[in-house]
Each structure stands twice: as C-alpha cells, then as structure tokens.
N, C-alpha and C positions, 0 to 999 in steps of 0.2 A: 281086171278090166274096169271095174267101177272106180277105182282109184285113178286110173288113167283118164277116164271121162271127167272126173272131178278136177283133176289137174288142168285139163284143157279148158274146162269151164272157168276155173279160177283165173288162169292166165288170159283167157279171152275177155272176161268181164273186166279184168284189170286194164287191158288194152283199151277197151271201150271208155272206161272212166278217164284214163290218162289222156287219150286223144281228145275226148269231149271237153275235159277240164282245161287242157292246154289251149285249145282253140278259143274257148270262152275267155280265158285269162289274157290271151294275146290281143283281144279286141273288146275291152270292157264297155265301150260305148255301144257296140252292136249287141252285146249281151243285155245291156239295159233296154235297148229297143225291143229285143226279143221278149224279155220278161214283161215289159209294158204292154206289148201287143195282145197278151192273153186277157187283158182288161178285167182282172179279178182282184188285184191288190191295190190298196191305197198308194198314192204317189210316194210317200216317204218309205214305205215298205218295199217298193219296187227297187229302190237303190240298194237297200240292205240285201235283198235276195239276189239281185244281179251281182253284187260285190262278193257275196259269200259262196254262191253256187260253184264257180270254177274251183275254188279251193276245197270245198267239200268233195267234189268229184275227183280232184287230184289226190286228196287224202285217201278216199276209198280205193282208188287205183293203186296207190303206193302200198297200202296195207294188203290188198289182194295179191299184188305182184310178189311180195316177199312172203306171203302166207302167214301174216301176224293177225291173230284174232279173227280167223277166217269165218267162223260161224257168226259172230257179232257183226262183222263187216258185211257179210252176205245178208243178214237181216236188215241192216241199215240200207244196203243197196236196194233190197226189195221194197222198203218203205219209200225211198226216193223214186224208184221206178213206178210204183203205184201212183204217187203224186204226179209224175210226168204223164202217165197214161190218162189219169183223170183230167189233167189240164188240157191235153189234146182233145179228149172226148168232149169236154164242155165247150171247147172252141168250135168243134165240128157241130155239136148240137145247137149252138147259138148262131150258127151261120157266119162265123168270123172267117175271113180269108187271110190266114197267116201261115208262115213257115214256122215250124216248131222251134227252130234255133238250137236243136239238140246237139249239133256238131258245128257250132258257129253259125253266123248269119242270123236269120230270123226276122220277124216283123211282118208287115203287111205285104201281101202278094195278090196277084190277080185271082179272081174267083176260080178259074180253071187250073190254077197252079198249086192248089192245095193237095196234100198227100196224106190225109188223115188216116185212112185204113192201113197204108204201108207203115206209117209212123207207129201206130198202135200195135200192129203185128210185130214190128221190129222190137219195140220195147217189151212186148209180152214174151218174146224169145229171150231177151236179156233177163226178164223176171224169172223165167223157168230156170235159167242158169243160177240165179241168186237163190232160189228156193232149193235147188239141188244142193248147193253149198251149205245152206243153213241146216239141211237134214243130214248131209254127208260131208262134213268139212275135211275129212281125211284126204290129203293130197300129197303128192311127191314134191320135193324141193321147197317145203314150207318151213318157216321159222317155228311155227306152232309145235311141230314134232321135236325140234331141237331144244325147246324150253321145258321138256318133260311133261307136257300136257297130253301127250299121246294123240294129238290131233292129226298126225301125219305118219305115213308109213315110209320106211326106207325104200330107196329105189330097188334094192335087192330083196326086199321083203315079198311076201306072198301077194299075188295080184288077185283082185276080185273079191275082197272081203265084204 
C-alpha cells in the first residue's frame, strides 16, 4: 500500500512540475512579470530566475515521471517548494497584491483577488508529497529500480513494505 501511495505521489508531483514548467516556458514574458512582482530580486537576477525556472520545473517533472533519482529529485523539489512558499508568504506579509504565477500568469492583481492562503496550502500539500518521496523513494514503474539501486519494487512484488 505504501509503495502505491509513493507511486501516486511521484506521478502527481511530476504532473505538477511538468504542467507548471510548460505553462511558464510557453510565456516567458509573463513568467518575467510574475517573478518581478515578488519584488525581492535585483533586476538582472529576475531575468535569470524567470528564464531558468520553467526548465528547472520541467527537469524535476521529467525525472519524477520516469522515477530517476527519485530521492534526490524529491529533495530538490522540496527545496524549490519551500522557496515558493516563502516567496508567497513574504508577499502576503508585505501587503503585496500579486498572483503567484505558479501555473502561468502572475503579476499585480487587485487587492481582493489575492489567494495567498490557498497558494500556501496547495504548495504545502506538494511539499508533503516531496517529503514522502525523499523518505520513501520506492515506487512502481521507476527507472531507479531497473538500474539496480533497489529504489523501486516490481509491480508484482509485495505491497506495503
């Protein structure tokens, strides 16, 4: 049962990263606006972060999708999610009125249109998935197990280890 939960978490988190990264990569100008709206990075760094973020997310998603380096990818996912949670929380604490841009879009919004508690709760849920995978990286249908690292169990193996 625990391996099944891990597999669902791995594939779910992979989908989150792939969708998020794809939406950001498909509109780099909007991604720049979203990163800039947080008002925490110097101008030159905003461009670098906005340019790199979609590809980091796509890489994390692809690695999780195939189950390659699951533990390390989960740890990196957790770090990225903690940064995202901190960014949203500081925006809320500073009274900024922005959309997080987590799944495309982003930037300034009307004061009543912010959704900080929901964004933090959602990302915390994703963080729980990443922590689970960092602790229990064994999942079905993962390349990790095929490479002899023993990080995956065969589909016909015992369930609930």
